[in-house]
N, C-alpha and C positions, 0 to 999 in steps of 0.2 A: 157404188155401196157406202153405208153406215159407216159414220167415224168411232171406231170401237173405243173406247178408255177403260182396259181391264184390268185385272190382276190375278196373277196366280197364286192363288192362297193354298194350294194343295196341303199342305202340312196343319191347316189349320183344326181339322177335329182332333189329331193329335195333341194340338196346343189346346184345345177347350177340355180334353181329357184329361191334361196337367191342370188346370187350373187359368186358365189366361180369361182374362177381365177385360174389356174395353171400355174405353168412355171418349166421349163426344167430345168438344172446342166447351160445352157448358159444363163437361167434368161429369154427368152423369152416365152411368153404365146404358153400353149398346150394346146387340145383338151385332155380329159381325157384317154382316151381309146390310144390315140398315145400315150401319155405319159409313161402308162402300158406298151405298146408292146415295145417302146424306153428299157425299164427294163426287159424285157426278159420274160414279163406275158405272157400265151398261152391262161388262162381259165379265165372264168369270172362265177363268181356264183353270184344268184340273190333269196333272199327270196319271196313267193309273200305269200299274209294275205289275208283270202278271202273276206272279204267283212269291211276293215278297217273304212271305212265311221262310222261306227258302236262307232269307239273309237276315241273321238277328238285330241288325242295326237299324231296318226298317219298321221294326214292332207291329210287323201286320198292317199297317197303313195303306191307304193310295191301291189297294186291292180290288175286285171286283164290287164287291160289297159296299165297304165306303164310298167308294166312287157311285154306286145308285144312292144312297144315304145321303151323301153331298148335292147330286146331281138333281135331286128332288127339291132341296132348299133353292137352289139356285132359278130353277122355274118357278118354285111359289113366289119369289119375288121379281119375278116378269122380264130376269136377266137371259141374253144370250149366254151360249155354254160351250163350250171350246173344251175336247180332251184331247190329249195330248200321250199317244202310243210309244211308250219307251222300248217297248219288245225287248225286256228286258223282267229281272227279279229287283232290278236293284238300279242303281241311278246311270244311264246314257248320256254321254256327253262326248268332245271330240274325241277325248284321251280313252273313253273306255265304254264300248259296245258290246257289254257280256250277253252271252243268250243265256237266255232262262235255262235252269236246271232242265228244265223238261223238255229242253231241244238240243242238249246239249252232242247228242251222238247222231242227230238224224243227218242224213244225204244231205246233198244240197238240195234235188230237187224233192225231198220230203220237206224241206224247211221253207221252204215256197210256200207249200200247199199247208203247214203252221200257220205260218203267218195271214196265210187268207181265213183259216178256220176259225184261228183265235178272234180276228179282229171282225170276223163277220158274229160271233157268240156274243163278245160284248158288248155290241150294238143291240144286237138281239135282245138281249135281255133289256140293254136301258129301252129300246122301244117298247118294249113289253111292261114295263114301268113305269110308262108316259114321260120319260127324261131324254128324253133322245137329243145326242148335242144337235150344235148346230154350225157346226165344223171342226175337222177333227186336222189333228196333225198326225201323218204316216211318218213316225220315226223323231226321232229328240236332236236336233244341234247333229244331223249324220253328215258333215261334210267330209269326212274321214271316213264315214260310212256307217251300217248298222251290222250289228250279229256276226261282229269276228270270229274265226278269219272271213267265212263266206264272203261275204258283203263289203269286206273291207277295199278301201281303194287302194290301188288303181282297177280293182275287178269289177270295174263298172256295167258289164253287165247282166253278171248276178245280181249286184245293188240292186239297179233295175228290175231283175225279176223281181226282188224280192218287196221293191217299197209299190211295186204294180197289184202285187199279191196284194198289199194292204187297200191301194185304192179301188181295184175291182172290188173288194169286200163292202166298203164303202158306197161305191155305185149300186151295188145288188140291193143292199138293205134300202137308200133313198138315196136316187138322185142329185135329192135337192139339198144333200147334205155337204159344205163346200170345203174340198180336202187343201189341207197345207204342208206345204214342203219347208222345212224350218231349220234353215243354217245359221251356225256363228258367224265369225267376223264380218258383220252388219257394215261396216265402213272400208272394207276392202273387198271391191267390184270386181278386182283383178280374179280374185279368189274363188267368189263367188261365180262369176262367168266361168270359169275355167270347170266349175264342176256339172253347174245346170247344161252349157254346151255339150260336156261329156255325155251326160245321163241322157240328154234327148238324141243323142248319135246313137248310146245302147239300146233305146226302143223307153225313153220312161214315157208313161201314156199319159193326158192329158192331165192335170190339176187347174185348182181355181186362184190361189192365192199364195205367193211369196213371204215366208216370215223368215225374218231375221232377229239373233239377239245383238244387241249394242249398248257394251258396258265402256263408257267413258276410256277408263282406264285400262283397256282389255284393245278395246276394237278399233282405234282411229281415232282421229278427231273430228268434231262436229260438222264440219266442211265436210273431209270426207264422208262420214254418214248420208251427207245430202245428195253429194252427188252420185253413190253408190244407189241411194233411191230413187230418185231418177234415172239414172240407165238403167236400172233391171226394169221400171215399167215402162221404159220406154222400146228397152231391146227384146221385152218376153211378153208386154201386153199384159200384163198381170196385176194387180192390185196387189200393195207390199203394206207390212205389217213389223210393226217395232215390238217382236213381240215378248221381248225380253229388257229391260233396262233398268236399272238402279241406281240412289248415288248414298251415301253416309249424310247422318244427320247429325256426326259426332265423331272427331278423333276419339280412337279408345286405344287401350294398349294393345286391347287380347282384341281389337278390330279386325276387320274384314279389308279394307282398304289403307293404307299406309303414305305418309306425306310425300315420298317422293310418288305412289301415283295420285295424289291429289294434283301435282304440279303435271303430273301425263295429261290427269283430264281437263285441266286449266281450271278448277273449281274447287277452292278447299274444301273439310265435310266442314257441314253446319246448316245449322235449321233453315239459315236462308237461302243459301245456296242449294239444297235441295232443292224447293222449289223453284227456284231459278233454272235448274238443271233439267225438271219435271216440264216445264213452259217452255226452254229453247225448244228440246224432243218435239212435243206437240206441234211445235210452229213449223220444225223441217219437216215432218209427216205430212202435214195439211201443204205443206209448200209444194209438192211432185206434181206438175202438170196435170191437169184432167181429172181433177179430184182420185185419181190412183194411190195416194197415201189415206190409211185407211185404218189407222189405230195406232195405240202404244198401250204395251199392258208390264206393269210393273211386278217384278218377279218377289213373292213372298214379303211383301209390306205390314203382314199383322204380326210381328215378332216384338217381342222384348226379351231380355237376356235373362234365359230360365236355363237351371240344369239339364244337361248334356244337349244343348242346340246347336253349341257349335260359333265360331266368329261372325258370324253373319248375324247373330239377332243381337250381337252388339252397338252397332252403329247402321244396319242397312236399311231396317222400316220406315214406316211411317208412326210410329209411334213413341212416345216419348218412353223414360223407364216405368213407369205408374202404368201403360197401357194406354195414355190417351193422347187421342190424334194431334201431329202434327199439321202447321197450316200449308204445308208444302203438299200434302194430298188433295189440299182445294183446286189443282190444277189442272184436275182431271174431271172438272167441271167445263173444261174447254171445247169450245164447239169449232165446226169447221170457221164460222164467220167471225169468227176470234183473232186468226191467224195476220198477223205484223207483216211484213216484206220491210219495212222501217225497222221493227225493234231486232228482227233477226240479223239484219247486214250490222247494225250498232254492237250487236253482240260480239259478233263475228270477229269485227276490228279492234274490239278491246282484247278478246283473247290471242291476237294476231300480235298487241302489244305484249301482251306477256309471255306468249313464245319468245318474242324475239329479246326481252331483258332475260330471258333465262340461259337461252345460248351468248348472248354475251357474257353472261357469268360464268357460263364452262367454259368460256375460250380461254380466262385464265389460267391458264396451266401451271399447275405446281413449279414449283424452280427443283435444283436437282439435278444432278447427273443422272442418267435412265441407265440402269445396269440393264437392261431389257437387249440384246441381240435381235436384228431384223424388227423394233416391232411396229412401222407399216409396212411389213410384206414386201418391201421393195426386192427382196432376195428371192421370195416367193415365197416356198416352204421350207427354206434355209432355219437352220437351230428350231424348228417346231415340230410335235409327235402331232398327228391325227388318229383319233382309236374311233372306230367306225363301229358300230354291233350290230348294223342294218349294210346290207347291199345298195341299198337305194339312197342312199345319203351320197348332195352332191354340195361337192364344196366348190369353190371358184374365187381365184383371189383378184382383188381390181388394184393392180399395182399405181394403176393411177395416181385413184383416191386413197391408195392407203389401206383396205379393208377386205378381210376376208366374209365370204359370205356364205351360206348354209343353208342348205333346207330340203326337204322331201315331202313327199306326196304320201307317206303313210308316218305312223310314230314311230318317233326315233329316239337314240341315245348317240350321242357325240361329246366327246370333249378334245379341245387342242389344249395343247399344256408347251414349258418350255422349261428346262432348272436350270434357274440364273445362279452364276457364282456367287457369294459371297463376301469379300473379299477380310471387312472388319465386322466385328460383334459392335453390334449400337440398335438403333429404336430405328426403323425401316418404313415406311407407306409404299403402299401398294395402288395402283388406276388402271379403269379400262376403261372403253367408250363401247357401247353398245346400242344399236337400233333395229329394231324387229318386231312382228307380229307377236300378237298376244291370243290367249281365249282361254277357255277352261284348262287344269292340269297344266300348264303350261309349269316346266321348272327351269329357271336356267339360273346358275349361281355362277360368280367371282371366286376366286380363293388361292390361297399360299399357303403351302406347307412346307415345313423343316424339320427331318429328322436325322439327330445326331446322337448318335450312338445310342441312350437308352432313354433320351427325352424326345418328345414331337411339340412342335407350336403349330398351332391350325387358326386358320382365321378365313372366314368367308362371308360373302355380300352377295343378298339376293339382290337379285336385277330384275326389275318389271318391265319388261319390255313396252315402247310405242316405234310403230313406224316415222312418226311426228316429226322426231328430232334427234339426234344423236343425245345418248344420258350419260353422263361420267359420274362411275361408281368407284368409292375408295373404302379400303380397309387405311385405316389411319395409321394405327400403329402394330408393327409388330418387334417384338425384343427378338435379334435373333444372333447366330453364333455363328463365328466362320464357318459358311460350310456351302450347300447345297439349298436353294430355295425351287420349292415346285410352284407354277404361276400356272395356271389355266382359267376357263370358262366351262363349264358341264353344261350341256343341254337334256334332257329328259322330256320330250315333247309330242303334244300331234302336230299333226303336219304345221308347221310354219317355215318363215324366215327369220334367220338371224344375221348380223351385221356385226361383225368387230374389229376393233382397232386401236390403238396407242396404248398399250400394255406399256404402264412405267412400274420399276422397282428403282427407290431411293432414300437414301441416309438421311434424315434427319435430324439425331440425336448421336 
């Protein structure tokens, strides 16, 4: 299979309508696809929403008519075209797989027929307009399922029927169109294997390509990615593609990635670092044995800060604030022959040194008397309260290692908390250690709250999980009175694993 250097630029038509202008290295204005082609891009991925007119935030884009318009441009440039069916009127990802409004009351059988009919209708129109896709994604990041609740994991049999309906529609239009199944957690093979094995057992039809999302601040280390891609290709004998990735080119107070997430990724935000990350991911994919690693796609690279775009546009694209292309985009000129085993091994060695230094820094724990009871779960659940909003949440205390593990195979809400008695008014600090998986829409908070009569003191710290190592999160100062302080960790997430240990509360003034 060809090595695809791709971009998902599904928002481009909307951005162009809002005045986006792009400039090449020479400072001259440049058409978007021409700019991509100059920098080595040979494939474009577009998402399609069923009826985005039902969602005001979508502003009508990414519907069939806009997709036809854009697909014709892609074909005119001779580029490979991948179409990503979300099967929703708006975003679909691990945390939200909402049915289109038109399908919300359908029976399970009718929903399967709707997937088939809609997929076939879209592909028929594109074929009639001479802009048929070369590859089709049946669903977007569907590790937690799609078309909830019918196709929500662990209802694998119904999920397989829904996915099969999409696959069959593609096959009936043109068996030469390649079919991709796309999951998040590209660096977490154990999750991917569990999903594929369960779906194959449930009757999943044959497909052609495995696609994964891999964001280094969410989905494991770069070595995790390499091991995962190698194992996927070997175990399922299918090509693998990193179909979503990105890295920030600068730090921004209202940007998408924080300094803590940069530490998790192993590369700070920066123009040079953005290029280094892309080069490394290209090499990792090209290193998959038997040329089974077949491409890398950057998600929404053609963005600059504009009104209403959100935090991604502030620092995650490949354009500077004036719309001029950044040098890291040139890494998409990569070819298989450019793969260097020595380069990759050296980068892995450097990243290992960074991680070891961070672990040593974290090991210097704060001094002071810890007021939390049973902080290492040596006495099991004693002193702790578990709040579970779904029955399928699993909790397990690992007493020897001193941590609590929480996980579920569905979206879930969970909280662990304890009331800590503050004997003396003053300034206190709080900390906790967390380790776990991450993906889109994961929300984990470490918090402390004290209510005394008519006053309330609340502080919280966003946790950005990584399964690479334990990370400590600090609430550095809370002004507390004598009384009860409630501390805890709240999880509101798609299917992930979280590990929690070493709660601490101590007086500093």
